[in-house]
N, C-alpha and C positions, 0 to 999 in steps of 0.2 A: 755787635757780633752782623757777619753774611746770610739773609735768610735765606729759606727755601727755596726755589726756586717747583719743586712740584709736594706733593701730601707727603709722598716714602719718604724725601728726603727728612721731611719737616717733621716727623712724626720718627723721622730715627734720629733727626740734632736732637728735642723736644729730649730721650729717651739717652740721649752723652748725660746732659748730666743731676750725681747720684740727690741734690734733693726733685729737682722732681721727679724724680723716683718713686723719691719716698714717699711724695705729697701721692703719686697714683696711688703707689699700695695703700696708703691710707685709707683711700677713695672708696679703694674692694670695701669694704666694709660695711661701703653708702655713702649719701651726700654728706656734708659737710661747712660748714661756714669757713671763709677766708681765712676768719681770727684760729679756730676748729685747726687748720694746714700751716698757721702758721709756728704755732702754740709751740714744738717744736726745735725750731731755729732760733739760733738769735747769730739774724739779720733787720736790717728792717723794714720797715711794711714796705716801699717800694722794692729792695730787692726784693720781699717775694711776690711784690702785686706783679716784675719782670717775670720770675718766674709762671706766676697762674697764662699770663699774657702767651705766651712762648706757645705751651701746655694746649693751650684755649683755638693760636693761632694754629696748630698741627690736629688740633681734633680729638686733642683725647681727653676732654673734658669740657662742660658746658656752665654757664654760670646762669644762674636766677638773680634775681633783685627780688625784695617783701621787703617791706617797709627799709630803717637801713642795716638789711640784711641783705648780707651776698653770698650765698648759695650755691657750691664747684658739685655736680656730678661727673660721673665715668663713665666716658661713653667711648664703646669699643672695639668700633670696629674701625681707631685705624686701627688696632695694639692687632688684630686678626689680621692686616694685610700685611705689615710685618713681620710677625709668624707664618706668615705662609708664602712668603718670597720666601723672608730665612730654612725653611725646610726644606724648597723647590733647590737650593740654592745647595744644603747641606748634600742632597739628593745626589746632583753636580757631580762638587766636589766625593765625594764618598765613592761614588764610580768614576772615578778618575784613582783613587787611591787603590784600590780595587786592579785598575790595573796599572799603574807603578806594580805593586804586592805580585801579581800574577808573569808580568816582564826580569821581575827583578831576581824573582825563584830562580825566570829561565834560562835566565844568565849566571845564576850558581849554579845550577847545574847541569849548563851546556858553556862551561870557558870558552873558551879563544884566544 
């Protein structure tokens, strides 16, 4: 997989995978150990570790170690930035659709 070159791309790349999205959903209720995050998935530890590395590189989680336990915590700042990007573009797209609808209405009322 090609790594994203900027933070926002890294966030969207991380969110593109359903396993990673499920891990983030689990972390909404609070920190979890790597074992707790891996539990619902039928995949190897190395595969789970790869998913966590992608989330960590995107800044979406923070991992800490206490004794032999590795705990993951959700970081929401990158999600706020992604949400702001989507909302900004949604507004532009809606404006363009409104202009298109207005133009089509004018064409229908005044056929030439």
